[in-house]
N, C-alpha and C positions, 0 to 999 in steps of 0.2 A: 593869147596869154602865155607867158613863159611858164614852164614846168619847174617848180622849185622843190628840191628834196634836201633834207638834212640827214646826214649819215655819220656813223661813228667810224673813226680810223682804227681798224682792228687787224688789217693785213697789208701785205705789200702792194696789192692792187689799189686799195684806197690811199695808201701812203704815197703812191706814185702820182696821185691826182692833186696833192697839196700844191696850191699855186705859189709862184715865186713872190718874194717880197717886192714892194715898190722900189725900195733901195737895193740895188744889185749887190751891195756889199753884205747884206743880210740874207739869211736863208732859213726858213722855218724848218726845213728838213735836215739841217746840220747844226741847229742851235741847241746848246745845252746851258744857256745863261742861267736859267732858273733852277736847273737840276744840280749844277755844280757851283757851289757858292764861292769857291776859291779860284777855280780855273775856267769856269764856264764862259762862253762867248756867243755872240749872235752872228759872227762872221760866216761867210760862205766857205765851206770846206768840201770840195767835190769828192774827195776820197771817202767821205762818210756815206756816200750814196750807193756805193757798190756793195752788193750782198756779201757779208762776211769780211768786208775790208777792215772793219774796226770792231773789236769785241767790247766786252764790258770794261769798266774802269779798272777792275782787278786784273783782267787779262792784259791791259795795256801796261801795267806796272810790273807784272810778274814775268818770270822767265829770265834768260841769260841776258847779260849786258850787250848792247849793240855797239859799244865803243871798242874798236880793234886795238886801241892802245892801253886798255885796262888790263891789269895783271890778272891771270887766271885765278879763279876762286878755289881755294883749297877745300877739299871735302872733309878733311880731318885736321885736328890740331896735334902735332907730334909731341907737344909738351904736356898734354893731358895724360894722366895715368890711365892705364888700360882698365876698362870696367871689370869689376869682379863679379863673378857669378855667385849668387847666393846658393849655399848648399843646405840641403835638408837631410839631416842624419836619419830621419824616420822614413824618407821616401825610398821606394824600391828602385832598383836599377832601371826598370822599364818605365819609370815615370816621366821620361823625357817627353813623351807624347801626351797631349792633354787627355784627360779622362773623357770618355764618351758620355754625352748627355742626350738621351733620346728626345728630350723636349726642345733641344736647341739645334737639332740637325736640320741642314738644308735651309737655313734662314735666308741665305743669299738667293735662293730660288723663289719665283713667284708662288703664292699659295695655290693649291689645287682649286680648280673652278668649282664653285658650289652653285648648282642650278637653282637651289631653293633660296639663296641669299639675294636680297635686292641689289641690283647693279648700280653703282654710283656713276653718274655721267662724268665723262672727262671734262676738265676745265679748259677753257680756251687759253692758248698761250702763243707767244711769238717765237718763231724759230730762232735758234741760236745763230744762224747764218744771216739773219735779217740785218738791214742797215742799223747802225748804232742808234739813231734817233728813234726809229720805230721800236727798238728794244726798250728805250726809255718810256715811250708812250704806252707800251704794253706791260709795264712792270706790275700793275695791279689788275690786269685783265681778268684773272681768275677769281678775284675777290671783290675789288671795287668796281671794275668795269673800265670802259674806255676813258682815256685822258684827252681825247681830241675829237672834234667834229668838223665836217666839211659841209658847206652849203653849195649845192649843185644847181645850176640854172641850165635847163635843157641838157643835162648830162655833163656840163663843164663846170669845174670848180670856180666859184666866185668869191668864196670866203673861207676862212680858217679860224678855229677857236681852240685854244688849249686851256685845260682846267684840271681840277682834281683836288684831293685832300691836301691840306697844308704840309703834311709830312712828306709829300712827293716833291716839294719845291723848297729846299733849304734856304735859298736866297730870300724867298718870301718870309720865311720864318725869321731870318736875321733882320729883315727890314722891319717886321712887326716889333721886334725887340727895341727899336729906337723910339717907339711910341707907347709908353706905359699906360696911356689912357685907353688903349684898345682893350676890349674885354678878353680875358683869358679863357673863359669857359661859357658856353661850348665853343671849341675852336671852329673857325669857319672853313668852308671850302674856298678855293681861290680860282680866279680866272687870270691867267698870266699873259695870254696873247689873244688878240682879236684883230683880224685884218681882212680886208677885201682887196681885190685887184683894182687897178686904176679904172678899168673899163666898167666895173660894177659899182663905182662910187655913187653916192646920193640916191641909192635905190632902197635903202632901209634893210639891206641884207645883214649887215653887222648887228643891227638891233634884233633881227630875227634869230640870229645865231646865239646871241647872249641870252635871249629869252628861252631858247631850247636848252641851253646849258643849265640855266637856273632851274627850270622844271625838272631836268634830269637829276641835278644835285639834290633838289628837294625830295625827289623820290628815293634817293639813296640815304636819306636820313639826316641831311644837313639842315640846319635852321638858319644859316646865314652864309653869305658869300662875299668875299672881298676882292678888290682889284687895286693895282698900284700903278696908276698912270704917271706919265712924265709930263709935268705941266709946261715946261718951256720947249719941249721937243716939237719939231715940225711933223706934219701928218705922215710923211713918207719915211721918217727916220725913227719911228717908234712902233713896236708891235702891241703896245699897251694902251693905245688911244690917248685922248686928252680928257681931262675931267669933265668937260661939257658933254662929251658923248655918254659917259656913265650916268650923268644926271638924267639925260633923256631916256636911259635904259632903266630908270627906276631906282638908281642907287642914290645914297645921300653921302655928303662929304663928312667922313668920320674924323679925318685929320687934315687940317688946312695947312699945307706946307708949300713953300714957293717952288720947290723942285720935285719932291716926291710925296704928293698927297696920298691919302688912303680913302677909297670909297667903299661903301658897305651897303648891302641890301639884305633885309630879312626875308626868309623864304617861308 
């Protein structure tokens, strides 16, 4: 009997076990299709796999321009009038320095340790130098929990599942807006990706992963979960499976669409 274990992806060691997609042009570990509604992609981007190679979206857009032909950015506008310092006729000459407030001193320093106060345990977090996709999967780690699970067979990864609150996946939120018949409250959790390796097909592993994710989401307070399969896609070219799979997993067809149906399961 094979040993089957389902684990959360919460660190670089587990992230490194995420299996490759059946289609080599896709990659679970560099995909931000669901997280970035405007520029996200499923394509393979090897540069994202190096620790610290790509930071957050803010870091990617911040900083100086990389265009050597761009004119230097001026720090000041010579046509703006010089700022005028407000004068206070009642202030003394020594009032240039702020008045000392004994209750605000040393706020930048950590508070003194109080051995009698209960110690709050530190929340888990993903290191800033971690690969970009792992940072995305760990955004809610300290509050919501993991956004991904792996199914291991005798220690080797055979399946991968990505899920989480609707707020974590803007593309899912935009897709739901196309179907006003979907309930607005309570908002569901979503499963955006379910995949197994070619060698692990037809073993029921994907169904086990979905069941584990649903149980987990129910324990986190969600009352429903949705998925957004691609009806015409081939098995190896979609990470969202086909509608028939979700029906076997206990979901019902909430929106019957020729291309992008919606399936839903009450928890």
